[in-house]
NUMITI-745926 format. One record per residue (C-alpha): residue in three letters; z, y, x. Coordinates in steps of 0.25 Angstrom, whole numbers, plus 2048, in hexadecimal, padded with zeros to 3 digits. Last residue first. Layout:
# residues N
ALAZYX ...
END
This chain:
# residues 650
LYS86285C74A ALA85E85373F THR860844742 LEU867841735 PHE85B84672F ASP85B854727 ASN85085A730 THR84784D72D SER84885271F LEU85184A715 PRO84C844709 ARG8598426FE ASN8638376FA VAL868837709 ILE86B82A710 ARG87182B71F ILE873820729 ASP878823737 GLY87581A742 VAL86F80B743 ASN86F80274E GLY8677F6750 HIS8657E8749 PHE8657E973A VAL86A7DE731 MET8607D472B ASP85F7CB71F ILE86A7CF715 ALA8677CA707 GLY8617D06FB ALA8537CB6FD ASP8527D070B GLU85E7D9710 HIS8607E271C GLY86D7E7722 GLY86E7F372D VAL8747FC723 LEU8747F7714 TRP8737FF707 PRO87A7F86FC LEU8747F46EE GLY8717FD6E1 LEU8647F66DF SER85D8026E5 THR84E8076E7 LEU84D8136EF GLY8478216EB VAL8388246E8 SER82E81F6EF VAL8208266EF ARG8188206FA ASN811828706 PRO81781D70F ASN81E82171C ASP817818726 VAL815822732 VAL824826734 PRO82A834731 ALA83183973D GLY84083D73D GLU844833747 VAL83C82873F TYR83A82D730 LEU837825724 GLN83182C718 THR83182970A LEU82A8306FF ARG82D8356F1 GLY83C8396EE ASP83C8406FD ASN83F831704 VAL844832712 VAL84682671C ALA84D82B729 LEU84D822736 HIS853827742 TRP85181E74F TRP85A81B75B LYS853814767 LEU85680776D GLU84B800766 VAL83E807763 LEU83A80B754 GLY82D805750 HIS82680F746 GLY82A813737 TRP82780C72A ASN82B81171C THR82A806711 THR829809702 PRO82C7FE6F9 TYR8267F96EC THR82B7FA6DE ASN82A8086DF ASN8318156D9 LEU83F8116DD PRO83B8106EC TYR83B8026F3 HIS83E805702 ASN839800710 PHE83D80971B GLN838803728 PRO83C807736 GLU832800740 ARG8397F774B GLY82C7F3751 ASN8297E8746 ASN8357E2741 SER8377EF739 ILE8447F6739 SER84B7F972B LEU84E804721 GLN84F7FB714 LEU84E7FE705 VAL84C7F56FA PRO8507E8702 ASP8447DF703 ASN8447D26FC PRO83A7D66F2 ASN8307DA6FD THR8277E56F7 ASN81A7E9700 LYS8127EB6F2 GLY8197E96E5 HIS8277E56E1 LYS8357EA6DF GLY83F7E66D4 ALA84B7EB6DB ALA8507DC6DD GLY8417DA6E5 ALA8437E56EE SER8517E06F2 GLY85E7E76F0 ARG8657ED6FD ARG8627FA704 THR8607F8712 LEU86280171E ILE8607FE72D SER8587F2729 ALA8537E6731 TRP8447E4730 GLY8447DE73F ASN8507DA745 ASN8507CB748 GLY8407CA74A ALA83E7D874E ASP8497D8759 TRP8527E375C ASP8587E176B LEU8557EE770 PRO85D7F4764 MET8587FC758 MET85D80A756 VAL85F810747 PHE86281E742 THR863820732 GLU85E829726 ILE85B827719 THR855832711 TYR853833702 GLY84B8376F5 THR84C83B6E7 LYS84E82D6E2 PHE8588296EC THR85C81B6E5 GLU86B81B6E8 ALA87180F6E3 ASN8778096EF LEU87B8176F5 PRO8878176EB ALA88E80C6F2 LYS8918026E9 ALA88E7F46F0 GLY8937FB6FC THR888800707 THR8867F5712 LEU8867F3720 TYR8817E972B THR8857DE734 GLY87C7D473A HIS8767C673A LEU86B7BF735 PRO8667B473E ASN85A7B6742 ARG85D7C473C GLY8637D1741 GLY86F7D9744 VAL8767E074F PHE8787EE749 LYS87E7FA750 LEU883804747 SER88181274C ALA88881E753 HIS88682D756 ALA887832748 PRO87D83C745 GLN87183574B ASP86883F754 PRO869836761 HIS869829759 HIS87682275A ASP87C817763 ALA88B818762 SER88C80A75B TRP896803751 THR8927F5750 LEU88C7EA746 ALA8887DC74C ASP8967DD754 ALA89C7D174C ALA8907C874E THR88A7C4740 GLY88B7B573B PRO88C7BA72C LEU8867C872A THR8907D472C VAL8917DF720 VAL8977ED724 THR8997F7719 LEU892804717 ASP89881070F ASN88F816704 GLY89A81E6FE LYS89382C6FC GLY89C832707 SER88F83570F LEU89782F71B ASP895821716 PRO89F81971D VAL89D80C725 THR8A6801720 GLN8AA7F4727 GLY8A97E871F ALA8A47E0729 THR8A87E5738 LEU8A17EF73F ALA8A17ED74E THR8A57F5759 GLY89A7F9763 PRO89C808762 ALA8AB80A75C GLY8AC80C74E GLN8AB816742 GLY8A8822749 ASP899822747 PHE89181973F ARG889822734 TRP88681F726 TYR88282B71C ALA87F82770E LEU87C82F702 THR87883C709 GLY8718466FF LYS875853706 VAL876850715 LEU88384871A GLU87E849728 LYS88885572C GLY89384D727 ALA89184172F PRO89584973A ARG88A84C746 ALA88A844753 PRO88684C75F ARG87884D765 VAL879849773 PRO87285277C VAL86A84A787 PRO87184F795 ILE86685579E PHE86A8527AB SER86E8437AA SER86684379D PHE8598467A3 ARG8538377A3 LYS85A834795 GLU85484278F PHE84783F795 ASP84582F791 ILE83982E79B PRO82E825799 ILE8238277A2 SER81482679E PHE8088247A5 ASN7FA8297AB ASP7F982B7BA VAL7FF81E7BF PRO7F98157B4 GLY7EB81A7B4 THR7E68257AC ILE7E18307B6 ARG7D983A7AE ALA7CD8427B2 HIS7CC83A7BE GLU7C28307BA ALA7BA83B7B4 ALA7B98427C1 LEU7B58357C8 GLU7A98337BD THR7A58417BF ARG7A984B7B4 SER79E8537AD GLU79E84B7A0 PRO7AC84C79E LYS7AB85C79F GLN7B68607AB ALA7C38647A6 LEU7C88567A7 ILE7C58567B5 TRP7CC8627B9 PRO7D785D7AF ASN7DB8517B8 ILE7E48487B0 THR7F183F7B2 GLU7F983B7A8 VAL8088397A6 ASP810837799 ILE81F83A79B THR826834791 ASN834836788 ARG82C83777B ALA832844777 LEU833849785 ASP824847788 PHE82084C796 HIS81284B799 TYR81184A7A8 LEU80284F7AC ARG7FC84A7B9 ILE7F28537BF MET7E48527C6 GLY7E185E7CE GLY7D48587D3 GLY7DB84B7D8 GLY7D584C7E5 PHE7C884E7DE TYR7C883F7DB ARG7D58387DE ASN7DC8387EC GLN7E48447E8 TYR7E883F7DA ASN7F783F7DC THR80383C7D4 ILE8108357D9 HIS81B8327CE LEU82B82F7CF HIS83282F7C2 VAL84082F7C5 ASP8488267BB ASN8588287BA GLY86281F7C1 ALA86B82B7C4 ALA86882A7D3 ASN85882A7CF LYS85081E7CA LYS84381D7CF THR83681D7C7 THR82881B7CC ARG81A8217CC ALA80C8217D2 SER7FF8287D4 PRO7F58257DF TRP7F982C7E8 TYR8028347F2 HIS8058437F4 GLY80A8457E4 ASN8178467DF LEU81F8467D1 THR82D8437CE LEU8338417C1 PHE8428407BD ILE84A8497C6 GLN85584E7BE ASP85D8427C4 ASN85E8487D1 ASP86483E7DB HIS8588367DE ILE84D8417DD LEU85284B7E8 LYS8568457F7 ASP8548367F4 TRP8488377EB VAL8428427F5 THR84483A801 GLU83F82D7FA GLY8328357F8 TYR831839806 GLY82F82B80A SER8268297FD LEU82D8237F0 VAL8258197EA ALA81C8187DE ASN81680D7D7 ASN82080B7CB GLU81A80F7BD PRO80B80C7C1 ASP8107FE7C5 GLY8057FA7CF SER7FA8067CF GLU7ED7FF7D1 TYR7E580B7D2 PRO7D980D7C9 PHE7D480D7D3 VAL7D68057E0 ASN7DD8087ED ASP7E68117E8 ASP7F380A7ED TYR8008077E7 ASP80F80C7EB SER80D81B7E6 TYR8148247ED VAL82182D7EA LEU82683A7ED ASP81C8437F5 HIS8188507F0 THR8238557E7 THR8268587D9 LEU8348547D3 ILE8358557C3 VAL8438597C0 PRO8498587B2 MET8538667B1 LYS8628647AD PRO8678677BB HIS8608727C0 ALA8688777CC LYS86A8697D0 ILE85B8677D0 PHE8598747D8 ASP86486F7E2 ASN85D8617E4 ALA8508687E6 TRP8568727F1 ALA85D8677F8 PHE85085F7F8 GLY84886B7FD GLN85486E808 GLY85385F80D THR84586180F THR83985E806 ARG82B859809 TRP82085A800 ASP8278667F9 LEU82F8647EC ALA82B8687DE LEU8378677D5 VAL8348697C7 LEU84086B7BD TRP83F86A7AE SER8458737A4 ARG84786F795 GLY841871787 ALA836867789 ALA83186E795 GLN83587A79E PHE83187B7AC ILE83A87C7B8 HIS83387D7C7 ALA83A87A7D4 THR83487C7E1 ASN8348757F0 TYR82B87B7FB GLY83088A7F9 THR839887805 PRO84688D800 ASP8458837F4 SER83D8887E8 GLY84088D7DA ALA83E88C7CA PHE83088E7C8 THR82D88C7B9 LYS82A89A7B5 SER82289D7C0 HIS81F8AB7C4 LYS8248A97D2 PHE81E89B7D4 ARG81589E7DF GLN8208A37E7 PRO8268967E8 GLY81B8917F1 MET80D88C7ED THR8058957F5 GLN80D89A801 LEU81488D800 TYR808885801 PRO80288E80C THR80F88A814 ASP81C891817 GLY82788981D ARG82887A820 SER83687881B ASP83187180F ASP82A865817 GLY820863821 SER81186781E VAL80C86E812 ASP80186E807 HIS7FB86080A ASN80A85A80B GLY80D85E7FC ALA81286B7F8 LEU81886E7EB VAL8138757DE SER8198777D1 TYR81487C7C3 ALA8158857B6 ALA80988C7B1 GLY80A89B7B0 HIS7FC89D7AD SER7F98A57BA ASP80289B7C2 LEU7FA88F7BE LEU7EC8947C1 ASP7F289A7CE PHE7F388C7D2 ALA7E588A7D5 LYS7E58987DD ASP7F18947E5 VAL7EA8867E8 GLN7DE88E7ED LYS7E68967F7 PHE7EE8887FB SER7E2882800 LEU7DF88E808 PRO7EC88F80E ASP7EA880813 ALA7F4876810 ASP7E986B812 GLN7E7863805 THR7ED86C7FB MET7F686C7EF ASP7FD8607F6 GLY8098617ED LEU80D85A7DF HIS8098667D5 ALA8128677CA MET80E86D7BC PHE8168717B0 VAL8188737A1 ILE80B86B79C ASN80C86A78E ASN80185F78D ASP80185B77E ALA80686977A ASN7FC870781 GLY80187E787 SER803878795 ASN7F6871794 ASN7ED87D797 ILE7F58807A4 ILE7F58737A9 TYR7E68717A7 ARG7E387E7AD PHE7EC87A7B9 SER7E386C7B9 GLU7D78747BA GLU7DD87C7C5 GLN7DF86F7CD PRO7D086B7CB THR7CB8787CE ARG7D287C7DA ASN7C98747E4 VAL7CA8787F2 SER7C28737FE ASP7C087C80A GLN7C6872813 SER7D187B816 GLY7D387C808 TRP7D586F804 TYR7DB8727F6 LEU7D68687EC PHE7D985B7F4 GLN7E885F7F4 THR7EA85E7E5 ASP7F58557E6 PRO7FD8537D9 MET7FC85C7CD VAL8078597C2 ALA80885E7B4 PHE81585D7AC THR81385B79D PHE81B85F791 GLN81F858784 LEU82D85B77E ALA82886977B THR832875780 PRO82B87A78B ASP81D87B785 PRO81388078F ARG80B88C78E TRP80288F79C THR7F6895796 GLY7E8891796 THR7DE88F7A1 LYS7CF88F79E GLY7C488C7A9 SER7C487D7A5 LYS7BF87B7B3 ALA7B686E7B4 ALA7AA8747B9 ASP7B187B7C5 ALA7B686E7C9 ALA7AC86A7D4 PHE7AD8797DA ALA7BB8807DC PRO7C28877E7 THR7B58897EF GLY7B68827FD GLY7AB8797FA LEU7A786D7F1 ALA79986F7EB SER7988777DD ALA7998727CF GLY79086A7C7 VAL79A8607C0 GLY7978537C6 VAL7918597D2 ALA79E8607D5 ALA7A68537D1 ALA79D84B7DC GLY7A18557E6 ALA7B18547E2 GLY7B08467E4 ALA7AB8477F2 LEU7B68517F5 ALA7BF8477EF ALA7BA83D7F8 ASN7BA846804 ARG7C9849801 LEU7CD83A7FF PHE7C783780C GLY7CE843813 ARG7DB83D80E ARG7D782F812 ASN7D6834820 GLN7C8839826 GLY7CE84582C THR7DB84A825 THR7E484E831 GLU7F185182E GLN7F785F829 SER7F485C81A PRO7FD85281A THR7F8844815 ASP7F7840806 GLY7FD833801 HIS7F88267FE ILE80281B801 SER7FC80D806 MET801800801 
END
């Protein structure tokens, strides 16, 4: 296995691999010039890509509050800036800059920041940096937020080197009007930037390609001075890919774990990353092909380490950018790699080589990273816990029953047969515990688990099922007022539920959270989709992917109306609500209406005057199933409630 990285700019290139790649890039550029009718290669700033210019730059206006935003990354652009060879090609990079600016105001992208990963030039020549300066003027003139850092082709030595063309061009003075620039170390080679996204501040550290002890000390101090900010660390050299690029598409091995810390990278890890839990993502260039891995820091949390670099590709990468699409609602970062310069060309004018590089879609360049952001950041951004709310605040007008399971037993202790759970509505619909023969003593226990928006911070844990039938459930009394209610003018039924990891379709499918006893046949029901053995009402979890189902027999029909939800994953709390406005019945999951809410008039709920069951289900009048999972607060109201009035309402 060989490591592909760029040689220092001060070393003789001659006919080595770098020179070969550069010549190949120039040859490709010439082909592109023929393909798009541009001028021949030379010392002018732009030529082959002129025909691809969009020519229009919009306004920098990212949304700092949206839960979806994009962090753009631009790796090694050195082959676009080789001023000492009279070879400068600003156009590809400028086209990427236009794309970044124009997509800052695009809700689907919401680009909030751009980080360059170093090796801005091939030769560190003042002529090269003069052209880099002009390209970055495009970002500056539109107020775009970005960071830069020096790579080994931009500078020599470490960050104690003193003045250089890089520092004169891209040093801290460049950011004097930037709203995101937060500071630099005394050398000017290590900088900090703070951008706003998803309603919080994010810190970007841009470190020199070789940082000394003072640079690491500055970075550590800067993180400590901003203790509640997630940190993205950018540098030029950190990890490299442990697979080769001898074939294309690359045989990338395990695309989720094919990067290794370089020798210098181990220093960065030890001196900065390992003990700073705020650093959750690192980005570097220098090596190729692209790769990534995940390491645990001192706190035991994941740090995602990514290397991205396309200088070995057509046109030296052509200003290619990688887009990190953060989605805090989905707890995911979706990553894609595109070339805006090529995408701006008319498809019919693109050369075959250009078309191949418009988007890079292999597993190391186009992928998703699942991150539970709240959990990952909880050590430095504590997740606010919504406090429990008194039962009295949840007794809205029309509440006929409110059952909750806090303050009645220590978590893990069992409920016993005959024990009572009171109806907090005051309407007298108390629940009594019933245990099936042969059931373990701990088949129903008090639990502290709860939905984050549940009023009571408690639930009941049911361990029930079939094969053989076992479990403990609860029932209203024979004379409970709720038994006779028919809800002719509407109703709202709410509860919270969580299925455990050992939930099984064969043993636990179709168990009910809530059932109204009395069979459809005994109630005189018949017709389409009628099962005479069904209870007249059941809110259950299906055996097909744990879909919630509300199957009920209304007063105005002899056949049922059935509302179906989508599959509910295990180990996650779900709020379920059924709302009837006197005509139509709607099932909601987490406040969102499900797809299968029939447009069928369904007035009221049929009653045979029999009890309601919590956690129990009957077939043909006999108990045939007990629920398996946790059930939280249950509230039944004799009128339709809006989502703003649900138990989850803020």
